[in-house]
mmCIF entry with sequence, helices, sheets and N, C-alpha, C, O atoms, coordinates in Angstrom:
data_MODEL
# 
_entry.id   MODEL 
# 
_entity.id                         1 
_entity.type                       polymer 
_entity.pdbx_number_of_molecules   1 
# 
_entity_poly.entity_id                      1 
_entity_poly.type                           'polypeptide(L)' 
_entity_poly.nstd_linkage                   no 
_entity_poly.nstd_monomer                   no 
_entity_poly.pdbx_seq_one_letter_code       MRLPANENIPGEVITPLQSRGHDVRWMLTEGAGNTDEAVLSRARAEQRFACDFR 
_entity_poly.pdbx_seq_one_letter_code_can   MRLPANENIPGEVITPLQSRGHDVRWMLTEGAGNTDEAVLSRARAEQRFACDFR 
_entity_poly.pdbx_strand_id                 A 
# 
loop_
_entity_poly_seq.entity_id 
_entity_poly_seq.num 
_entity_poly_seq.mon_id 
_entity_poly_seq.hetero 
1 1  MET n 
1 2  ARG n 
1 3  LEU n 
1 4  PRO n 
1 5  ALA n 
1 6  ASN n 
1 7  GLU n 
1 8  ASN n 
1 9  ILE n 
1 10 PRO n 
1 11 GLY n 
1 12 GLU n 
1 13 VAL n 
1 14 ILE n 
1 15 THR n 
1 16 PRO n 
1 17 LEU n 
1 18 GLN n 
1 19 SER n 
1 20 ARG n 
1 21 GLY n 
1 22 HIS n 
1 23 ASP n 
1 24 VAL n 
1 25 ARG n 
1 26 TRP n 
1 27 MET n 
1 28 LEU n 
1 29 THR n 
1 30 GLU n 
1 31 GLY n 
1 32 ALA n 
1 33 GLY n 
1 34 ASN n 
1 35 THR n 
1 36 ASP n 
1 37 GLU n 
1 38 ALA n 
1 39 VAL n 
1 40 LEU n 
1 41 SER n 
1 42 ARG n 
1 43 ALA n 
1 44 ARG n 
1 45 ALA n 
1 46 GLU n 
1 47 GLN n 
1 48 ARG n 
1 49 PHE n 
1 50 ALA n 
1 51 CYS n 
1 52 ASP n 
1 53 PHE n 
1 54 ARG n 
# 
_struct_asym.id          A 
_struct_asym.entity_id   1 
# 
loop_
_struct_conf.conf_type_id 
_struct_conf.id 
_struct_conf.pdbx_PDB_helix_id 
_struct_conf.beg_label_comp_id 
_struct_conf.beg_label_asym_id 
_struct_conf.beg_label_seq_id 
_struct_conf.pdbx_beg_PDB_ins_code 
_struct_conf.end_label_comp_id 
_struct_conf.end_label_asym_id 
_struct_conf.end_label_seq_id 
_struct_conf.pdbx_end_PDB_ins_code 
_struct_conf.beg_auth_comp_id 
_struct_conf.beg_auth_asym_id 
_struct_conf.beg_auth_seq_id 
_struct_conf.end_auth_comp_id 
_struct_conf.end_auth_asym_id 
_struct_conf.end_auth_seq_id 
_struct_conf.pdbx_PDB_helix_class 
_struct_conf.details 
_struct_conf.pdbx_PDB_helix_length 
HELX_P HELX_P1 AA1 GLY A 11 ? SER A 19 ? GLY A 11 SER A 19 1 ? 9  
HELX_P HELX_P2 AA2 MET A 27 ? GLU A 30 ? MET A 27 GLU A 30 1 ? 4  
HELX_P HELX_P3 AA3 ASP A 36 ? ALA A 45 ? ASP A 36 ALA A 45 1 ? 10 
# 
_struct_conf_type.id          HELX_P 
_struct_conf_type.criteria    ? 
_struct_conf_type.reference   ? 
# 
_struct_sheet.id               AA1 
_struct_sheet.type             ? 
_struct_sheet.number_strands   2 
_struct_sheet.details          ? 
# 
_struct_sheet_order.sheet_id     AA1 
_struct_sheet_order.range_id_1   1 
_struct_sheet_order.range_id_2   2 
_struct_sheet_order.offset       ? 
_struct_sheet_order.sense        parallel 
# 
loop_
_struct_sheet_range.sheet_id 
_struct_sheet_range.id 
_struct_sheet_range.beg_label_comp_id 
_struct_sheet_range.beg_label_asym_id 
_struct_sheet_range.beg_label_seq_id 
_struct_sheet_range.pdbx_beg_PDB_ins_code 
_struct_sheet_range.end_label_comp_id 
_struct_sheet_range.end_label_asym_id 
_struct_sheet_range.end_label_seq_id 
_struct_sheet_range.pdbx_end_PDB_ins_code 
_struct_sheet_range.beg_auth_comp_id 
_struct_sheet_range.beg_auth_asym_id 
_struct_sheet_range.beg_auth_seq_id 
_struct_sheet_range.end_auth_comp_id 
_struct_sheet_range.end_auth_asym_id 
_struct_sheet_range.end_auth_seq_id 
AA1 1 ARG A 2  ? ALA A 5  ? ARG A 2  ALA A 5  
AA1 2 ASP A 23 ? TRP A 26 ? ASP A 23 TRP A 26 
# 
loop_
_atom_site.group_PDB 
_atom_site.id 
_atom_site.type_symbol 
_atom_site.label_atom_id 
_atom_site.label_alt_id 
_atom_site.label_comp_id 
_atom_site.label_asym_id 
_atom_site.label_entity_id 
_atom_site.label_seq_id 
_atom_site.pdbx_PDB_ins_code 
_atom_site.Cartn_x 
_atom_site.Cartn_y 
_atom_site.Cartn_z 
_atom_site.occupancy 
_atom_site.B_iso_or_equiv 
_atom_site.pdbx_formal_charge 
_atom_site.auth_seq_id 
_atom_site.auth_comp_id 
_atom_site.auth_asym_id 
_atom_site.auth_atom_id 
_atom_site.pdbx_PDB_model_num 
ATOM 1   N N  . MET A 1 1  ? 0.836   -1.168 0.000  1.00 0.00 ? 1  MET A N  1 
ATOM 2   C CA . MET A 1 1  ? 0.000   0.000  0.000  1.00 0.00 ? 1  MET A CA 1 
ATOM 3   C C  . MET A 1 1  ? 0.891   1.245  0.000  1.00 0.00 ? 1  MET A C  1 
ATOM 4   O O  . MET A 1 1  ? 1.928   1.285  0.662  1.00 0.00 ? 1  MET A O  1 
ATOM 5   N N  . ARG A 1 2  ? 0.471   2.238  -0.742 1.00 0.00 ? 2  ARG A N  1 
ATOM 6   C CA . ARG A 1 2  ? 1.195   3.512  -0.794 1.00 0.00 ? 2  ARG A CA 1 
ATOM 7   C C  . ARG A 1 2  ? 0.488   4.497  0.140  1.00 0.00 ? 2  ARG A C  1 
ATOM 8   O O  . ARG A 1 2  ? -0.682  4.822  -0.060 1.00 0.00 ? 2  ARG A O  1 
ATOM 9   N N  . LEU A 1 3  ? 1.205   4.964  1.154  1.00 0.00 ? 3  LEU A N  1 
ATOM 10  C CA . LEU A 1 3  ? 0.601   5.804  2.179  1.00 0.00 ? 3  LEU A CA 1 
ATOM 11  C C  . LEU A 1 3  ? 1.350   7.111  2.355  1.00 0.00 ? 3  LEU A C  1 
ATOM 12  O O  . LEU A 1 3  ? 2.578   7.144  2.269  1.00 0.00 ? 3  LEU A O  1 
ATOM 13  N N  . PRO A 1 4  ? 0.606   8.202  2.603  1.00 0.00 ? 4  PRO A N  1 
ATOM 14  C CA . PRO A 1 4  ? 1.252   9.430  3.071  1.00 0.00 ? 4  PRO A CA 1 
ATOM 15  C C  . PRO A 1 4  ? 1.226   9.414  4.596  1.00 0.00 ? 4  PRO A C  1 
ATOM 16  O O  . PRO A 1 4  ? 0.301   8.861  5.191  1.00 0.00 ? 4  PRO A O  1 
ATOM 17  N N  . ALA A 1 5  ? 2.208   10.000 5.223  1.00 0.00 ? 5  ALA A N  1 
ATOM 18  C CA . ALA A 1 5  ? 2.203   10.124 6.684  1.00 0.00 ? 5  ALA A CA 1 
ATOM 19  C C  . ALA A 1 5  ? 2.730   11.508 7.036  1.00 0.00 ? 5  ALA A C  1 
ATOM 20  O O  . ALA A 1 5  ? 3.882   11.837 6.754  1.00 0.00 ? 5  ALA A O  1 
ATOM 21  N N  . ASN A 1 6  ? 1.883   12.303 7.647  1.00 0.00 ? 6  ASN A N  1 
ATOM 22  C CA . ASN A 1 6  ? 2.311   13.642 8.023  1.00 0.00 ? 6  ASN A CA 1 
ATOM 23  C C  . ASN A 1 6  ? 3.402   13.559 9.082  1.00 0.00 ? 6  ASN A C  1 
ATOM 24  O O  . ASN A 1 6  ? 3.613   12.508 9.687  1.00 0.00 ? 6  ASN A O  1 
ATOM 25  N N  . GLU A 1 7  ? 4.086   14.659 9.297  1.00 0.00 ? 7  GLU A N  1 
ATOM 26  C CA . GLU A 1 7  ? 5.257   14.648 10.177 1.00 0.00 ? 7  GLU A CA 1 
ATOM 27  C C  . GLU A 1 7  ? 4.929   14.382 11.632 1.00 0.00 ? 7  GLU A C  1 
ATOM 28  O O  . GLU A 1 7  ? 5.829   14.059 12.407 1.00 0.00 ? 7  GLU A O  1 
ATOM 29  N N  . ASN A 1 8  ? 3.675   14.504 12.031 1.00 0.00 ? 8  ASN A N  1 
ATOM 30  C CA . ASN A 1 8  ? 3.309   14.253 13.427 1.00 0.00 ? 8  ASN A CA 1 
ATOM 31  C C  . ASN A 1 8  ? 3.120   12.766 13.738 1.00 0.00 ? 8  ASN A C  1 
ATOM 32  O O  . ASN A 1 8  ? 2.924   12.400 14.897 1.00 0.00 ? 8  ASN A O  1 
ATOM 33  N N  . ILE A 1 9  ? 3.178   11.908 12.719 1.00 0.00 ? 9  ILE A N  1 
ATOM 34  C CA . ILE A 1 9  ? 3.057   10.469 12.944 1.00 0.00 ? 9  ILE A CA 1 
ATOM 35  C C  . ILE A 1 9  ? 4.387   9.958  13.509 1.00 0.00 ? 9  ILE A C  1 
ATOM 36  O O  . ILE A 1 9  ? 5.435   10.212 12.915 1.00 0.00 ? 9  ILE A O  1 
ATOM 37  N N  . PRO A 1 10 ? 4.371   9.251  14.631 1.00 0.00 ? 10 PRO A N  1 
ATOM 38  C CA . PRO A 1 10 ? 5.630   8.793  15.241 1.00 0.00 ? 10 PRO A CA 1 
ATOM 39  C C  . PRO A 1 10 ? 6.355   7.742  14.392 1.00 0.00 ? 10 PRO A C  1 
ATOM 40  O O  . PRO A 1 10 ? 5.728   6.954  13.684 1.00 0.00 ? 10 PRO A O  1 
ATOM 41  N N  . GLY A 1 11 ? 7.645   7.751  14.477 1.00 0.00 ? 11 GLY A N  1 
ATOM 42  C CA . GLY A 1 11 ? 8.464   6.767  13.788 1.00 0.00 ? 11 GLY A CA 1 
ATOM 43  C C  . GLY A 1 11 ? 8.123   5.343  14.181 1.00 0.00 ? 11 GLY A C  1 
ATOM 44  O O  . GLY A 1 11 ? 8.325   4.415  13.397 1.00 0.00 ? 11 GLY A O  1 
ATOM 45  N N  . GLU A 1 12 ? 7.602   5.162  15.399 1.00 0.00 ? 12 GLU A N  1 
ATOM 46  C CA . GLU A 1 12 ? 7.218   3.835  15.879 1.00 0.00 ? 12 GLU A CA 1 
ATOM 47  C C  . GLU A 1 12 ? 6.037   3.280  15.067 1.00 0.00 ? 12 GLU A C  1 
ATOM 48  O O  . GLU A 1 12 ? 5.770   2.079  15.109 1.00 0.00 ? 12 GLU A O  1 
ATOM 49  N N  . VAL A 1 13 ? 5.351   4.123  14.353 1.00 0.00 ? 13 VAL A N  1 
ATOM 50  C CA . VAL A 1 13 ? 4.271   3.698  13.460 1.00 0.00 ? 13 VAL A CA 1 
ATOM 51  C C  . VAL A 1 13 ? 4.820   3.483  12.049 1.00 0.00 ? 13 VAL A C  1 
ATOM 52  O O  . VAL A 1 13 ? 4.447   2.525  11.371 1.00 0.00 ? 13 VAL A O  1 
ATOM 53  N N  . ILE A 1 14 ? 5.699   4.371  11.617 1.00 0.00 ? 14 ILE A N  1 
ATOM 54  C CA . ILE A 1 14 ? 6.232   4.335  10.250 1.00 0.00 ? 14 ILE A CA 1 
ATOM 55  C C  . ILE A 1 14 ? 7.091   3.093  10.014 1.00 0.00 ? 14 ILE A C  1 
ATOM 56  O O  . ILE A 1 14 ? 6.904   2.386  9.024  1.00 0.00 ? 14 ILE A O  1 
ATOM 57  N N  . THR A 1 15 ? 8.019   2.831  10.911 1.00 0.00 ? 15 THR A N  1 
ATOM 58  C CA . THR A 1 15 ? 8.968   1.725  10.730 1.00 0.00 ? 15 THR A CA 1 
ATOM 59  C C  . THR A 1 15 ? 8.291   0.370  10.538 1.00 0.00 ? 15 THR A C  1 
ATOM 60  O O  . THR A 1 15 ? 8.649   -0.351 9.607  1.00 0.00 ? 15 THR A O  1 
ATOM 61  N N  . PRO A 1 16 ? 7.329   -0.006 11.380 1.00 0.00 ? 16 PRO A N  1 
ATOM 62  C CA . PRO A 1 16 ? 6.672   -1.304 11.161 1.00 0.00 ? 16 PRO A CA 1 
ATOM 63  C C  . PRO A 1 16 ? 5.918   -1.371 9.824  1.00 0.00 ? 16 PRO A C  1 
ATOM 64  O O  . PRO A 1 16 ? 5.899   -2.416 9.173  1.00 0.00 ? 16 PRO A O  1 
ATOM 65  N N  . LEU A 1 17 ? 5.308   -0.271 9.425  1.00 0.00 ? 17 LEU A N  1 
ATOM 66  C CA . LEU A 1 17 ? 4.615   -0.270 8.135  1.00 0.00 ? 17 LEU A CA 1 
ATOM 67  C C  . LEU A 1 17 ? 5.608   -0.510 6.999  1.00 0.00 ? 17 LEU A C  1 
ATOM 68  O O  . LEU A 1 17 ? 5.365   -1.327 6.110  1.00 0.00 ? 17 LEU A O  1 
ATOM 69  N N  . GLN A 1 18 ? 6.728   0.210  7.040  1.00 0.00 ? 18 GLN A N  1 
ATOM 70  C CA . GLN A 1 18 ? 7.746   0.041  5.998  1.00 0.00 ? 18 GLN A CA 1 
ATOM 71  C C  . GLN A 1 18 ? 8.339   -1.364 6.022  1.00 0.00 ? 18 GLN A C  1 
ATOM 72  O O  . GLN A 1 18 ? 8.608   -1.940 4.969  1.00 0.00 ? 18 GLN A O  1 
ATOM 73  N N  . SER A 1 19 ? 8.544   -1.919 7.218  1.00 0.00 ? 19 SER A N  1 
ATOM 74  C CA . SER A 1 19 ? 9.130   -3.258 7.302  1.00 0.00 ? 19 SER A CA 1 
ATOM 75  C C  . SER A 1 19 ? 8.175   -4.330 6.775  1.00 0.00 ? 19 SER A C  1 
ATOM 76  O O  . SER A 1 19 ? 8.600   -5.432 6.426  1.00 0.00 ? 19 SER A O  1 
ATOM 77  N N  . ARG A 1 20 ? 6.898   -4.005 6.721  1.00 0.00 ? 20 ARG A N  1 
ATOM 78  C CA . ARG A 1 20 ? 5.905   -4.934 6.161  1.00 0.00 ? 20 ARG A CA 1 
ATOM 79  C C  . ARG A 1 20 ? 5.699   -4.709 4.662  1.00 0.00 ? 20 ARG A C  1 
ATOM 80  O O  . ARG A 1 20 ? 4.810   -5.302 4.052  1.00 0.00 ? 20 ARG A O  1 
ATOM 81  N N  . GLY A 1 21 ? 6.532   -3.846 4.079  1.00 0.00 ? 21 GLY A N  1 
ATOM 82  C CA . GLY A 1 21 ? 6.511   -3.661 2.636  1.00 0.00 ? 21 GLY A CA 1 
ATOM 83  C C  . GLY A 1 21 ? 5.658   -2.515 2.126  1.00 0.00 ? 21 GLY A C  1 
ATOM 84  O O  . GLY A 1 21 ? 5.509   -2.348 0.916  1.00 0.00 ? 21 GLY A O  1 
ATOM 85  N N  . HIS A 1 22 ? 5.091   -1.715 3.037  1.00 0.00 ? 22 HIS A N  1 
ATOM 86  C CA . HIS A 1 22 ? 4.287   -0.578 2.603  1.00 0.00 ? 22 HIS A CA 1 
ATOM 87  C C  . HIS A 1 22 ? 5.194   0.578  2.192  1.00 0.00 ? 22 HIS A C  1 
ATOM 88  O O  . HIS A 1 22 ? 6.236   0.815  2.803  1.00 0.00 ? 22 HIS A O  1 
ATOM 89  N N  . ASP A 1 23 ? 4.788   1.281  1.165  1.00 0.00 ? 23 ASP A N  1 
ATOM 90  C CA . ASP A 1 23 ? 5.525   2.444  0.659  1.00 0.00 ? 23 ASP A CA 1 
ATOM 91  C C  . ASP A 1 23 ? 4.979   3.674  1.376  1.00 0.00 ? 23 ASP A C  1 
ATOM 92  O O  . ASP A 1 23 ? 3.965   4.240  0.967  1.00 0.00 ? 23 ASP A O  1 
ATOM 93  N N  . VAL A 1 24 ? 5.655   4.084  2.447  1.00 0.00 ? 24 VAL A N  1 
ATOM 94  C CA . VAL A 1 24 ? 5.187   5.197  3.275  1.00 0.00 ? 24 VAL A CA 1 
ATOM 95  C C  . VAL A 1 24 ? 6.054   6.422  3.002  1.00 0.00 ? 24 VAL A C  1 
ATOM 96  O O  . VAL A 1 24 ? 7.275   6.387  3.159  1.00 0.00 ? 24 VAL A O  1 
ATOM 97  N N  . ARG A 1 25 ? 5.394   7.509  2.589  1.00 0.00 ? 25 ARG A N  1 
ATOM 98  C CA . ARG A 1 25 ? 6.085   8.786  2.382  1.00 0.00 ? 25 ARG A CA 1 
ATOM 99  C C  . ARG A 1 25 ? 5.889   9.594  3.656  1.00 0.00 ? 25 ARG A C  1 
ATOM 100 O O  . ARG A 1 25 ? 4.809   10.131 3.900  1.00 0.00 ? 25 ARG A O  1 
ATOM 101 N N  . TRP A 1 26 ? 6.954   9.678  4.479  1.00 0.00 ? 26 TRP A N  1 
ATOM 102 C CA . TRP A 1 26 ? 6.889   10.341 5.787  1.00 0.00 ? 26 TRP A CA 1 
ATOM 103 C C  . TRP A 1 26 ? 7.352   11.775 5.654  1.00 0.00 ? 26 TRP A C  1 
ATOM 104 O O  . TRP A 1 26 ? 8.511   12.029 5.329  1.00 0.00 ? 26 TRP A O  1 
ATOM 105 N N  . MET A 1 27 ? 6.470   12.696 5.898  1.00 0.00 ? 27 MET A N  1 
ATOM 106 C CA . MET A 1 27 ? 6.772   14.108 5.709  1.00 0.00 ? 27 MET A CA 1 
ATOM 107 C C  . MET A 1 27 ? 7.825   14.630 6.684  1.00 0.00 ? 27 MET A C  1 
ATOM 108 O O  . MET A 1 27 ? 8.454   15.651 6.407  1.00 0.00 ? 27 MET A O  1 
ATOM 109 N N  . LEU A 1 28 ? 8.031   13.965 7.805  1.00 0.00 ? 28 LEU A N  1 
ATOM 110 C CA . LEU A 1 28 ? 9.076   14.407 8.729  1.00 0.00 ? 28 LEU A CA 1 
ATOM 111 C C  . LEU A 1 28 ? 10.443  14.361 8.057  1.00 0.00 ? 28 LEU A C  1 
ATOM 112 O O  . LEU A 1 28 ? 11.287  15.222 8.301  1.00 0.00 ? 28 LEU A O  1 
ATOM 113 N N  . THR A 1 29 ? 10.660  13.361 7.216  1.00 0.00 ? 29 THR A N  1 
ATOM 114 C CA . THR A 1 29 ? 11.955  13.224 6.552  1.00 0.00 ? 29 THR A CA 1 
ATOM 115 C C  . THR A 1 29 ? 11.945  13.728 5.112  1.00 0.00 ? 29 THR A C  1 
ATOM 116 O O  . THR A 1 29 ? 13.002  13.915 4.510  1.00 0.00 ? 29 THR A O  1 
ATOM 117 N N  . GLU A 1 30 ? 10.742  13.951 4.554  1.00 0.00 ? 30 GLU A N  1 
ATOM 118 C CA . GLU A 1 30 ? 10.672  14.316 3.135  1.00 0.00 ? 30 GLU A CA 1 
ATOM 119 C C  . GLU A 1 30 ? 9.865   15.580 2.856  1.00 0.00 ? 30 GLU A C  1 
ATOM 120 O O  . GLU A 1 30 ? 9.453   15.809 1.719  1.00 0.00 ? 30 GLU A O  1 
ATOM 121 N N  . GLY A 1 31 ? 9.640   16.383 3.853  1.00 0.00 ? 31 GLY A N  1 
ATOM 122 C CA . GLY A 1 31 ? 8.879   17.606 3.609  1.00 0.00 ? 31 GLY A CA 1 
ATOM 123 C C  . GLY A 1 31 ? 8.386   18.257 4.881  1.00 0.00 ? 31 GLY A C  1 
ATOM 124 O O  . GLY A 1 31 ? 7.273   18.781 4.923  1.00 0.00 ? 31 GLY A O  1 
ATOM 125 N N  . ALA A 1 32 ? 9.201   18.228 5.917  1.00 0.00 ? 32 ALA A N  1 
ATOM 126 C CA . ALA A 1 32 ? 8.806   18.822 7.200  1.00 0.00 ? 32 ALA A CA 1 
ATOM 127 C C  . ALA A 1 32 ? 8.448   20.290 7.012  1.00 0.00 ? 32 ALA A C  1 
ATOM 128 O O  . ALA A 1 32 ? 9.122   21.028 6.295  1.00 0.00 ? 32 ALA A O  1 
ATOM 129 N N  . GLY A 1 33 ? 7.381   20.688 7.669  1.00 0.00 ? 33 GLY A N  1 
ATOM 130 C CA . GLY A 1 33 ? 6.962   22.080 7.621  1.00 0.00 ? 33 GLY A CA 1 
ATOM 131 C C  . GLY A 1 33 ? 5.962   22.384 6.516  1.00 0.00 ? 33 GLY A C  1 
ATOM 132 O O  . GLY A 1 33 ? 5.452   23.502 6.444  1.00 0.00 ? 33 GLY A O  1 
ATOM 133 N N  . ASN A 1 34 ? 5.668   21.414 5.653  1.00 0.00 ? 34 ASN A N  1 
ATOM 134 C CA . ASN A 1 34 ? 4.676   21.638 4.601  1.00 0.00 ? 34 ASN A CA 1 
ATOM 135 C C  . ASN A 1 34 ? 3.292   21.800 5.210  1.00 0.00 ? 34 ASN A C  1 
ATOM 136 O O  . ASN A 1 34 ? 3.000   21.250 6.272  1.00 0.00 ? 34 ASN A O  1 
ATOM 137 N N  . THR A 1 35 ? 2.451   22.554 4.530  1.00 0.00 ? 35 THR A N  1 
ATOM 138 C CA . THR A 1 35 ? 1.066   22.704 4.975  1.00 0.00 ? 35 THR A CA 1 
ATOM 139 C C  . THR A 1 35 ? 0.313   21.404 4.729  1.00 0.00 ? 35 THR A C  1 
ATOM 140 O O  . THR A 1 35 ? 0.744   20.560 3.942  1.00 0.00 ? 35 THR A O  1 
ATOM 141 N N  . ASP A 1 36 ? -0.813  21.255 5.409  1.00 0.00 ? 36 ASP A N  1 
ATOM 142 C CA . ASP A 1 36 ? -1.656  20.071 5.188  1.00 0.00 ? 36 ASP A CA 1 
ATOM 143 C C  . ASP A 1 36 ? -2.079  19.989 3.725  1.00 0.00 ? 36 ASP A C  1 
ATOM 144 O O  . ASP A 1 36 ? -2.115  18.907 3.138  1.00 0.00 ? 36 ASP A O  1 
ATOM 145 N N  . GLU A 1 37 ? -2.396  21.142 3.145  1.00 0.00 ? 37 GLU A N  1 
ATOM 146 C CA . GLU A 1 37 ? -2.805  21.174 1.743  1.00 0.00 ? 37 GLU A CA 1 
ATOM 147 C C  . GLU A 1 37 ? -1.696  20.662 0.833  1.00 0.00 ? 37 GLU A C  1 
ATOM 148 O O  . GLU A 1 37 ? -1.967  19.939 -0.126 1.00 0.00 ? 37 GLU A O  1 
ATOM 149 N N  . ALA A 1 38 ? -0.452  21.028 1.124  1.00 0.00 ? 38 ALA A N  1 
ATOM 150 C CA . ALA A 1 38 ? 0.680   20.566 0.317  1.00 0.00 ? 38 ALA A CA 1 
ATOM 151 C C  . ALA A 1 38 ? 0.888   19.064 0.477  1.00 0.00 ? 38 ALA A C  1 
ATOM 152 O O  . ALA A 1 38 ? 1.204   18.370 -0.489 1.00 0.00 ? 38 ALA A O  1 
ATOM 153 N N  . VAL A 1 39 ? 0.712   18.568 1.690  1.00 0.00 ? 39 VAL A N  1 
ATOM 154 C CA . VAL A 1 39 ? 0.857   17.126 1.937  1.00 0.00 ? 39 VAL A CA 1 
ATOM 155 C C  . VAL A 1 39 ? -0.207  16.356 1.167  1.00 0.00 ? 39 VAL A C  1 
ATOM 156 O O  . VAL A 1 39 ? 0.098   15.351 0.523  1.00 0.00 ? 39 VAL A O  1 
ATOM 157 N N  . LEU A 1 40 ? -1.464  16.823 1.228  1.00 0.00 ? 40 LEU A N  1 
ATOM 158 C CA . LEU A 1 40 ? -2.540  16.151 0.503  1.00 0.00 ? 40 LEU A CA 1 
ATOM 159 C C  . LEU A 1 40 ? -2.352  16.254 -1.005 1.00 0.00 ? 40 LEU A C  1 
ATOM 160 O O  . LEU A 1 40 ? -2.626  15.300 -1.733 1.00 0.00 ? 40 LEU A O  1 
ATOM 161 N N  . SER A 1 41 ? -1.896  17.389 -1.468 1.00 0.00 ? 41 SER A N  1 
ATOM 162 C CA . SER A 1 41 ? -1.650  17.559 -2.900 1.00 0.00 ? 41 SER A CA 1 
ATOM 163 C C  . SER A 1 41 ? -0.584  16.585 -3.388 1.00 0.00 ? 41 SER A C  1 
ATOM 164 O O  . SER A 1 41 ? -0.732  15.968 -4.443 1.00 0.00 ? 41 SER A O  1 
ATOM 165 N N  . ARG A 1 42 ? 0.481   16.452 -2.619 1.00 0.00 ? 42 ARG A N  1 
ATOM 166 C CA . ARG A 1 42 ? 1.547   15.508 -2.983 1.00 0.00 ? 42 ARG A CA 1 
ATOM 167 C C  . ARG A 1 42 ? 1.031   14.070 -2.950 1.00 0.00 ? 42 ARG A C  1 
ATOM 168 O O  . ARG A 1 42 ? 1.349   13.267 -3.828 1.00 0.00 ? 42 ARG A O  1 
ATOM 169 N N  . ALA A 1 43 ? 0.233   13.754 -1.931 1.00 0.00 ? 43 ALA A N  1 
ATOM 170 C CA . ALA A 1 43 ? -0.321  12.406 -1.829 1.00 0.00 ? 43 ALA A CA 1 
ATOM 171 C C  . ALA A 1 43 ? -1.190  12.080 -3.041 1.00 0.00 ? 43 ALA A C  1 
ATOM 172 O O  . ALA A 1 43 ? -1.124  10.978 -3.586 1.00 0.00 ? 43 ALA A O  1 
ATOM 173 N N  . ARG A 1 44 ? -2.005  13.053 -3.459 1.00 0.00 ? 44 ARG A N  1 
ATOM 174 C CA . ARG A 1 44 ? -2.832  12.842 -4.649 1.00 0.00 ? 44 ARG A CA 1 
ATOM 175 C C  . ARG A 1 44 ? -1.970  12.668 -5.890 1.00 0.00 ? 44 ARG A C  1 
ATOM 176 O O  . ARG A 1 44 ? -2.212  11.772 -6.699 1.00 0.00 ? 44 ARG A O  1 
ATOM 177 N N  . ALA A 1 45 ? -0.966  13.520 -6.040 1.00 0.00 ? 45 ALA A N  1 
ATOM 178 C CA . ALA A 1 45 ? -0.093  13.465 -7.215 1.00 0.00 ? 45 ALA A CA 1 
ATOM 179 C C  . ALA A 1 45 ? 0.649   12.133 -7.306 1.00 0.00 ? 45 ALA A C  1 
ATOM 180 O O  . ALA A 1 45 ? 0.896   11.626 -8.400 1.00 0.00 ? 45 ALA A O  1 
ATOM 181 N N  . GLU A 1 46 ? 1.001   11.574 -6.153 1.00 0.00 ? 46 GLU A N  1 
ATOM 182 C CA . GLU A 1 46 ? 1.732   10.305 -6.117 1.00 0.00 ? 46 GLU A CA 1 
ATOM 183 C C  . GLU A 1 46 ? 0.799   9.102  -6.020 1.00 0.00 ? 46 GLU A C  1 
ATOM 184 O O  . GLU A 1 46 ? 1.248   7.967  -5.863 1.00 0.00 ? 46 GLU A O  1 
ATOM 185 N N  . GLN A 1 47 ? -0.504  9.361  -6.115 1.00 0.00 ? 47 GLN A N  1 
ATOM 186 C CA . GLN A 1 47 ? -1.531  8.332  -6.041 1.00 0.00 ? 47 GLN A CA 1 
ATOM 187 C C  . GLN A 1 47 ? -1.409  7.483  -4.768 1.00 0.00 ? 47 GLN A C  1 
ATOM 188 O O  . GLN A 1 47 ? -1.464  6.254  -4.800 1.00 0.00 ? 47 GLN A O  1 
ATOM 189 N N  . ARG A 1 48 ? -1.243  8.191  -3.655 1.00 0.00 ? 48 ARG A N  1 
ATOM 190 C CA . ARG A 1 48 ? -1.221  7.547  -2.354 1.00 0.00 ? 48 ARG A CA 1 
ATOM 191 C C  . ARG A 1 48 ? -2.618  7.633  -1.748 1.00 0.00 ? 48 ARG A C  1 
ATOM 192 O O  . ARG A 1 48 ? -3.389  8.532  -2.084 1.00 0.00 ? 48 ARG A O  1 
ATOM 193 N N  . PHE A 1 49 ? -2.939  6.717  -0.872 1.00 0.00 ? 49 PHE A N  1 
ATOM 194 C CA . PHE A 1 49 ? -4.218  6.750  -0.204 1.00 0.00 ? 49 PHE A CA 1 
ATOM 195 C C  . PHE A 1 49 ? -4.264  7.988  0.692  1.00 0.00 ? 49 PHE A C  1 
ATOM 196 O O  . PHE A 1 49 ? -3.408  8.175  1.556  1.00 0.00 ? 49 PHE A O  1 
ATOM 197 N N  . ALA A 1 50 ? -5.269  8.823  0.473  1.00 0.00 ? 50 ALA A N  1 
ATOM 198 C CA . ALA A 1 50 ? -5.420  10.005 1.308  1.00 0.00 ? 50 ALA A CA 1 
ATOM 199 C C  . ALA A 1 50 ? -6.884  10.428 1.309  1.00 0.00 ? 50 ALA A C  1 
ATOM 200 O O  . ALA A 1 50 ? -7.579  10.312 0.300  1.00 0.00 ? 50 ALA A O  1 
ATOM 201 N N  . CYS A 1 51 ? -7.328  10.908 2.429  1.00 0.00 ? 51 CYS A N  1 
ATOM 202 C CA . CYS A 1 51 ? -8.678  11.425 2.512  1.00 0.00 ? 51 CYS A CA 1 
ATOM 203 C C  . CYS A 1 51 ? -8.656  12.899 2.136  1.00 0.00 ? 51 CYS A C  1 
ATOM 204 O O  . CYS A 1 51 ? -7.690  13.611 2.412  1.00 0.00 ? 51 CYS A O  1 
ATOM 205 N N  . ASP A 1 52 ? -9.705  13.334 1.520  1.00 0.00 ? 52 ASP A N  1 
ATOM 206 C CA . ASP A 1 52 ? -9.834  14.739 1.149  1.00 0.00 ? 52 ASP A CA 1 
ATOM 207 C C  . ASP A 1 52 ? -10.977 15.315 1.963  1.00 0.00 ? 52 ASP A C  1 
ATOM 208 O O  . ASP A 1 52 ? -12.135 14.947 1.766  1.00 0.00 ? 52 ASP A O  1 
ATOM 209 N N  . PHE A 1 53 ? -10.658 16.206 2.863  1.00 0.00 ? 53 PHE A N  1 
ATOM 210 C CA . PHE A 1 53 ? -11.645 16.724 3.795  1.00 0.00 ? 53 PHE A CA 1 
ATOM 211 C C  . PHE A 1 53 ? -12.286 18.026 3.336  1.00 0.00 ? 53 PHE A C  1 
ATOM 212 O O  . PHE A 1 53 ? -12.793 18.789 4.159  1.00 0.00 ? 53 PHE A O  1 
ATOM 213 N N  . ARG A 1 54 ? -12.270 18.286 2.039  1.00 0.00 ? 54 ARG A N  1 
ATOM 214 C CA . ARG A 1 54 ? -12.898 19.509 1.544  1.00 0.00 ? 54 ARG A CA 1 
ATOM 215 C C  . ARG A 1 54 ? -14.382 19.373 1.542  1.00 0.00 ? 54 ARG A C  1 
ATOM 216 O O  . ARG A 1 54 ? -15.087 20.305 1.156  1.00 0.00 ? 54 ARG A O  1 
# 
């Protein structure tokens, strides 16, 4: 599964997901400080599972 994970998600959640083969894009290491809108936009562009709360 391809997942976005905002920077507030703890590494203790990210690591097990990645070790199980999930493709997790963690904003803490790949885009810290981005707005929620930017994170969702990137998730959509990369076809990652993301909810759209508009």
